[in-house]
C-alpha positions as CSV (number, residue, x, y, z in Angstrom):
1,M,5.9,4.7,-1.7
2,C,6.8,6.2,1.6
3,G,7.7,4.5,4.9
4,F,7.3,5.1,8.6
5,A,8.2,3.7,11.9
6,G,7.7,4.5,15.6
7,F,7.4,3.1,19.1
8,M,5.9,3.7,22.5
9,P,8.5,2.9,25.1
10,G,7.7,0.4,27.9
11,K,7.1,1.8,31.4
12,E,10.3,2.9,33.1
13,Q,12.4,2.2,30.0
14,K,15.1,4.7,29.3
15,L,15.9,4.8,25.6
16,D,17.8,7.0,23.3
17,S,14.7,7.7,21.3
18,G,16.4,10.0,18.7
19,S,19.0,7.5,17.6
20,I,16.6,4.6,17.7
21,I,14.0,6.1,15.5
22,Q,16.7,7.3,13.1
23,E,18.1,3.8,12.8
24,M,14.6,2.4,12.2
25,I,13.8,4.8,9.4
26,N,17.3,4.4,7.9
27,A,16.4,0.8,7.5
28,I,13.6,1.7,5.1
29,H,15.4,4.5,3.3
30,H,14.5,2.9,-0.1
31,R,10.8,3.7,0.6
32,G,11.4,7.4,0.6
33,P,14.6,9.1,-0.7
34,D,13.0,12.5,-1.0
35,G,12.9,13.5,2.6
36,S,12.8,12.3,6.2
37,G,11.6,13.5,9.6
38,T,11.2,12.5,13.2
39,W,9.1,13.6,16.1
40,E,8.9,12.8,19.8
41,A,6.3,13.8,22.4
42,H,7.4,16.1,25.2
43,N,6.8,13.3,27.8
44,K,8.7,10.9,25.5
45,N,5.8,8.4,25.4
46,I,5.7,8.2,21.6
47,C,8.2,8.6,18.8
48,L,7.5,8.8,15.1
49,G,9.7,8.7,12.0
50,H,9.0,9.1,8.3
51,K,10.7,8.5,4.9
52,R,9.1,10.4,2.1
53,L,8.6,9.7,-1.6
54,A,7.1,12.9,-2.9
55,I,4.1,12.4,-5.3
56,L,1.6,15.1,-4.3
57,D,2.9,18.5,-3.2
58,L,6.7,18.3,-3.7
59,S,7.3,21.3,-1.4
60,S,8.2,21.3,2.3
61,A,4.4,21.7,3.1
62,G,4.2,17.9,2.5
63,Q,6.9,16.9,4.9
64,Q,6.1,14.5,7.7
65,P,5.5,13.9,10.6
66,M,2.7,16.4,10.1
67,R,0.7,18.2,12.8
68,S,-3.0,18.9,12.3
69,Y,-4.2,22.5,12.2
70,D,-5.9,22.2,15.6
71,E,-2.7,20.8,17.1
72,R,-4.5,17.7,18.3
73,F,-3.0,15.1,16.0
74,T,0.4,14.2,14.5
75,I,0.6,11.7,11.6
76,V,3.0,9.7,9.6
77,F,1.4,8.5,6.4
78,N,2.2,6.1,3.5
79,G,0.2,6.0,0.4
80,E,-2.2,8.2,-1.6
81,I,-5.7,9.4,-1.1
82,Y,-7.0,9.6,-4.6
83,N,-10.1,11.6,-3.9
84,H,-8.5,14.1,-1.6
85,L,-9.5,17.1,-3.7
86,D,-13.2,16.0,-3.3
87,I,-12.6,15.6,0.4
88,R,-11.2,19.2,0.5
89,D,-14.4,20.4,-1.1
90,Q,-16.5,18.5,1.4
91,L,-14.5,20.0,4.3
92,S,-15.0,23.6,3.0
93,S,-18.4,23.9,4.6
94,S,-17.3,22.9,8.1
95,L,-13.9,24.7,8.3
96,Q,-13.7,28.1,9.8
97,E,-13.6,31.1,7.4
98,N,-10.0,32.0,8.5
99,F,-8.7,28.5,7.8
100,T,-6.1,28.2,5.1
101,W,-4.4,25.1,3.6
102,Q,-0.7,25.0,4.2
103,G,-0.1,23.0,1.0
104,S,-1.7,20.7,-1.5
105,S,-0.7,17.3,-0.1
106,D,-3.3,14.5,0.5
107,T,-1.7,14.0,3.9
108,E,-2.8,17.4,5.0
109,T,-6.3,16.6,3.6
110,L,-6.6,13.4,5.5
111,L,-5.3,14.9,8.7
112,T,-7.8,17.8,8.5
113,A,-10.6,15.3,7.7
114,I,-9.8,13.4,10.9
115,S,-9.8,16.5,12.9
116,E,-13.2,17.5,11.5
117,W,-15.0,14.2,11.2
118,G,-13.2,11.7,13.4
119,V,-11.0,8.7,12.3
120,E,-13.7,6.3,11.2
121,I,-15.7,8.7,9.0
122,A,-12.5,10.1,7.5
123,L,-11.4,6.5,6.6
124,K,-14.8,5.6,5.1
125,R,-14.7,8.7,2.9
126,S,-11.1,8.2,1.8
127,V,-10.5,6.4,-1.5
128,G,-7.0,5.1,-1.9
129,M,-4.1,2.9,-0.7
130,F,-2.7,3.9,2.6
131,A,-1.3,3.0,6.0
132,F,-0.7,5.5,8.8
133,A,0.1,6.0,12.4
134,L,-1.7,8.9,14.2
135,W,-0.9,10.2,17.6
136,D,-3.8,11.8,19.5
137,H,-2.2,14.4,21.8
138,R,-5.4,15.1,23.7
139,D,-6.3,11.5,24.6
140,E,-2.8,10.2,24.5
141,K,-3.5,7.3,22.2
142,L,-2.0,5.9,19.0
143,I,-4.2,5.0,16.0
144,L,-2.9,2.6,13.3
145,A,-4.9,2.2,10.1
146,R,-4.6,0.3,6.9
147,D,-6.5,0.6,3.5
148,R,-9.4,-1.6,2.4
149,M,-7.4,-4.2,0.5
150,G,-4.1,-4.0,2.4
151,E,-2.1,-2.5,-0.5
152,K,0.1,-0.6,2.0
153,P,1.9,-2.6,4.7
154,L,1.8,-2.0,8.4
155,H,3.4,-4.2,11.1
156,F,3.2,-3.9,14.9
157,G,3.9,-5.7,18.1
158,L,5.8,-5.8,21.3
159,V,9.6,-5.8,21.5
160,N,11.0,-5.9,25.1
161,N,7.8,-4.4,26.5
162,S,7.8,-1.5,24.0
163,F,5.1,-1.2,21.4
164,V,6.8,-0.9,18.0
165,F,5.3,-0.4,14.5
166,A,6.7,0.2,11.0
167,S,6.0,-0.2,7.3
168,E,8.5,-3.1,7.1
169,L,9.8,-5.7,9.5
170,K,13.4,-4.7,8.9
171,A,12.7,-1.4,10.7
172,I,11.2,-3.2,13.7
173,K,14.2,-5.5,13.8
174,K,16.4,-2.4,14.4
175,F,14.7,-1.7,17.7
176,P,17.1,-2.5,20.6
177,C,17.5,-6.1,21.6
178,F,15.0,-7.4,19.1
179,S,15.0,-11.2,19.7
180,N,11.4,-12.3,18.7
181,K,11.5,-15.9,17.7
182,I,10.3,-17.5,14.4
183,N,6.6,-18.3,14.5
184,K,6.0,-21.9,13.6
185,N,2.3,-21.3,12.9
186,S,3.4,-18.7,10.3
187,L,5.6,-21.3,8.6
188,R,2.7,-23.6,8.4
189,E,0.5,-20.9,6.8
190,Y,3.4,-20.1,4.4
191,L,3.6,-23.7,3.2
192,K,-0.2,-23.7,2.7
193,Y,-0.6,-20.4,0.9
194,N,3.0,-19.5,-0.4
195,Y,2.9,-16.3,1.7
196,I,2.1,-15.5,5.3
197,P,-1.4,-14.0,5.6
198,A,-2.4,-11.2,8.0
199,P,-2.5,-10.9,10.9
200,L,0.6,-13.2,11.2
201,T,4.2,-12.4,10.4
202,I,7.2,-14.7,10.5
203,Y,8.0,-13.5,14.1
204,D,6.2,-14.3,17.3
205,G,4.6,-11.2,18.8
206,I,4.7,-9.1,15.6
207,F,1.6,-8.8,13.5
208,K,0.2,-7.3,10.3
209,L,-2.8,-5.0,10.7
210,I,-5.7,-6.6,8.9
211,P,-6.8,-4.6,5.8
212,G,-9.9,-2.4,6.3
213,T,-9.3,-2.0,10.0
214,Y,-7.8,0.5,12.4
215,A,-6.3,-0.2,15.9
216,V,-6.3,2.1,18.9
217,V,-3.4,1.6,21.3
218,Q,-3.2,3.0,24.8
219,N,-0.7,2.4,27.6
220,N,1.5,0.3,25.2
221,I,-0.5,-2.9,25.6
222,E,-4.2,-1.9,25.6
223,I,-5.2,-2.4,22.0
224,S,-8.6,-2.5,20.3
225,F,-9.5,-3.2,16.7
226,H,-12.2,-1.6,14.6
227,T,-13.4,-2.5,11.1
228,F,-14.3,0.4,8.8
229,W,-14.6,-1.8,5.6
230,S,-15.2,-5.5,5.0
231,A,-14.8,-7.4,1.7
232,N,-17.3,-10.0,2.9
233,N,-19.9,-7.3,3.5
234,E,-19.3,-5.9,0.1
235,F,-19.7,-9.4,-1.5
236,T,-22.9,-10.0,0.4
237,K,-24.3,-6.6,-0.7
238,G,-23.4,-7.3,-4.3
239,S,-25.1,-10.7,-4.3
240,R,-28.3,-9.1,-3.0
241,E,-28.2,-6.4,-5.7
242,P,-27.0,-8.3,-8.9
243,F,-26.6,-6.6,-12.3
244,K,-29.8,-6.6,-14.4
245,D,-28.1,-7.9,-17.5
246,Y,-24.7,-8.2,-19.2
247,S,-24.7,-4.8,-20.8
248,E,-25.3,-3.1,-17.4
249,A,-22.3,-5.0,-15.9
250,V,-20.1,-3.9,-18.8
251,D,-21.1,-0.3,-18.5
252,I,-20.5,-0.2,-14.7
253,I,-17.2,-1.9,-15.0
254,E,-16.0,0.5,-17.7
255,K,-17.2,3.5,-15.7
256,S,-15.6,2.2,-12.5
257,L,-12.2,1.4,-14.2
258,T,-12.1,4.7,-15.9
259,E,-12.8,6.6,-12.7
260,A,-10.3,4.5,-10.7
261,V,-7.5,5.0,-13.3
262,S,-8.2,8.7,-13.7
263,L,-8.0,9.3,-9.9
264,Q,-4.7,7.4,-9.8
265,M,-3.2,9.6,-12.5
266,L,-3.3,12.6,-10.1
267,A,0.3,13.2,-9.3
268,D,3.0,15.9,-9.4
269,V,5.6,13.5,-10.8
270,P,6.0,11.4,-14.0
271,L,3.5,8.5,-14.4
272,G,3.7,5.2,-16.3
273,A,2.2,1.7,-16.6
274,F,3.4,-1.9,-16.6
275,L,2.2,-3.6,-19.8
276,S,2.3,-7.4,-20.2
277,G,-0.1,-7.6,-23.2
278,G,-2.8,-9.3,-21.1
279,V,-6.3,-8.1,-20.8
280,D,-5.9,-6.4,-17.4
281,S,-2.7,-4.4,-18.0
282,S,-3.8,-3.6,-21.5
283,A,-7.1,-2.2,-20.3
284,I,-5.4,0.0,-17.7
285,A,-2.8,1.3,-20.2
286,A,-5.6,2.0,-22.8
287,I,-7.6,4.0,-20.2
288,M,-4.5,5.9,-19.1
289,Q,-3.7,6.8,-22.7
290,N,-7.3,7.9,-23.4
291,E,-7.1,10.2,-20.3
292,S,-3.7,11.6,-21.3
293,K,-2.9,14.4,-23.8
294,E,0.5,12.9,-24.4
295,P,1.8,9.3,-25.0
296,I,2.1,7.6,-21.6
297,K,5.2,5.6,-20.8
298,T,4.7,1.8,-20.7
299,F,7.1,-0.9,-19.6
300,T,7.5,-4.5,-20.4
301,I,9.9,-7.3,-19.4
302,A,11.1,-9.4,-22.3
303,F,12.7,-12.9,-21.8
304,E,15.1,-14.7,-23.9
305,D,13.0,-17.9,-23.6
306,D,10.1,-17.5,-26.0
307,S,7.9,-19.8,-23.8
308,Y,7.9,-17.0,-21.1
309,N,8.1,-14.0,-23.3
310,E,5.0,-11.8,-23.5
311,A,6.8,-8.8,-25.0
312,P,5.4,-9.2,-28.6
313,F,1.9,-9.0,-27.3
314,A,2.7,-5.9,-25.2
315,R,4.4,-4.4,-28.2
316,D,1.3,-4.8,-30.3
317,V,-0.9,-3.3,-27.6
318,A,1.5,-0.3,-27.2
319,I,1.5,0.4,-30.9
320,H,-2.3,0.1,-31.1
321,I,-3.0,2.6,-28.3
322,G,0.0,4.8,-29.0
323,T,2.2,4.7,-25.9
324,D,5.8,5.6,-25.4
325,H,6.9,2.0,-25.0
326,H,10.0,0.6,-23.2
327,E,11.0,-3.0,-23.5
328,I,13.5,-4.4,-21.0
329,L,15.3,-7.6,-22.0
330,V,15.9,-9.8,-19.0
331,T,18.6,-12.5,-19.1
332,D,19.2,-15.5,-16.9
333,R,22.1,-13.6,-15.4
334,D,19.8,-10.7,-14.5
335,V,17.4,-13.1,-12.7
336,K,20.1,-14.8,-10.7
337,K,21.4,-11.4,-9.5
338,V,18.0,-10.6,-8.0
339,I,17.6,-13.9,-6.0
340,P,20.0,-13.0,-3.2
341,K,18.1,-9.7,-2.6
342,L,14.7,-11.3,-2.1
343,S,15.0,-12.1,1.6
344,S,15.9,-8.5,2.4
345,M,13.2,-7.1,0.2
346,Y,10.3,-9.1,1.6
347,D,11.6,-9.7,5.2
348,E,9.7,-13.0,5.4
349,P,9.0,-16.0,3.2
350,F,7.1,-15.2,0.0
351,A,6.9,-17.7,-2.9
352,D,5.3,-15.8,-5.8
353,S,7.7,-16.3,-8.8
354,S,6.5,-13.0,-10.2
355,Q,8.5,-11.2,-7.5
356,I,11.6,-11.4,-9.7
357,P,10.3,-9.8,-12.9
358,T,8.3,-7.3,-10.9
359,Y,11.5,-6.1,-9.2
360,L,13.3,-5.9,-12.6
361,V,10.5,-3.9,-14.3
362,C,10.2,-1.6,-11.3
363,E,14.0,-1.0,-11.4
364,A,13.9,-0.2,-15.1
365,A,10.7,2.0,-14.9
366,R,12.2,4.1,-12.0
367,Q,14.7,5.5,-14.5
368,H,11.8,7.2,-16.3
369,V,8.9,7.6,-13.9
370,T,8.1,7.8,-10.2
371,V,4.7,6.1,-10.2
372,A,3.5,3.2,-12.4
373,L,0.1,1.5,-12.5
374,S,-0.3,-2.2,-13.0
375,G,-3.0,-4.8,-13.4
376,D,-2.3,-6.7,-10.1
377,A,-5.3,-8.6,-8.7
378,A,-7.3,-8.4,-11.9
379,D,-7.1,-12.2,-12.3
380,E,-8.6,-12.6,-8.8
381,L,-11.3,-10.0,-9.4
382,F,-12.3,-11.1,-12.9
383,A,-11.6,-14.9,-12.7
384,G,-8.7,-14.8,-15.1
385,Y,-6.7,-17.8,-13.8
386,N,-7.1,-21.2,-15.3
387,R,-8.2,-22.7,-11.9
388,Y,-11.4,-20.7,-12.1
389,T,-12.4,-22.7,-15.2
390,W,-10.9,-26.0,-14.2
391,T,-12.5,-26.1,-10.7
392,P,-16.1,-26.4,-11.9
393,R,-15.2,-29.1,-14.4
394,I,-13.3,-31.2,-11.9
395,W,-15.9,-30.7,-9.1
396,N,-18.7,-31.8,-11.4
397,K,-16.9,-35.1,-11.9
398,L,-15.9,-35.6,-8.2
399,S,-18.8,-34.2,-6.3
400,W,-20.8,-37.4,-6.4
401,I,-18.1,-39.2,-4.3
402,P,-19.0,-39.2,-0.5
């Protein structure tokens, strides 16, 4: 997890850019304790800052902001491009013979792909979770992009006529004279969904970039949005090309899961997995263990209240697949200590009760590993929640009512 921030000053605004960007990235120091960097254009029309958590290429060659080999682009990047080695192979045919890679980071791979193919093609060929801000020196425009499912955050908007963007709202709030008001429509959406969906944030004038899109910003206020991937299009395509039978579906799912997990195990730092004992996290941990020559580290939260405690199931799975298992007992006191931190962690209203045990298991896992895989979103993808079985039964009884 890295973090970045930046701004394009409003016309005729005189700002101490260096101290402002430093304060903004200091606000998200927790996202990247392994390094930081800032950059400002010569004409002072753009300023970028970055906080780094090193996962691929731990050397200085992976530091950001990073300039492209052709000097056209400067990028601040958060996330990981899982297929970046394949992209390097694809680029080898188009790069000049005297070209040499400066390091082994996926940031350099992405930046080179953008230089060679353009932003949209590079995004479509990149598999991963990411958000980035890219400055085009030639055309003097800013490009903001977010991954297909919105795994990595990216916020942007106007603050006192300056265009400001960052990985977290707390960095944007450090911009001078931030006074954007609470957005009442966002509160309404929060009460409906238990979170505030993109493109809204809790503040007027500040937005989340919609997943699967990139935005082009010029002259601070001229902004256009472009979709490089759409979930709706993928669902429509899937419905037109259904599986032939159950066994084909199982084979494709197993192949896809194995490929996805294998790609995400590419790292230059220790890896682990969150294990609850459920089908989703157990499947991921099992695939990881199958792909690893040594026991992987797995982590489980145990509760004193047996009605909430899934630790025995996770323990059984860990023994069965042979992981190096860590069980963290959480008490009521531990939970209460987390509650005051929630507003600063999430920056805006968020009502998923799993946020507390997720924080605690992450805190414990960080003592042993830098990266951990989890089964988040499996219940949505594979219809694992009770509501998916209740809804048809209820609808069959109620649908006859006008």
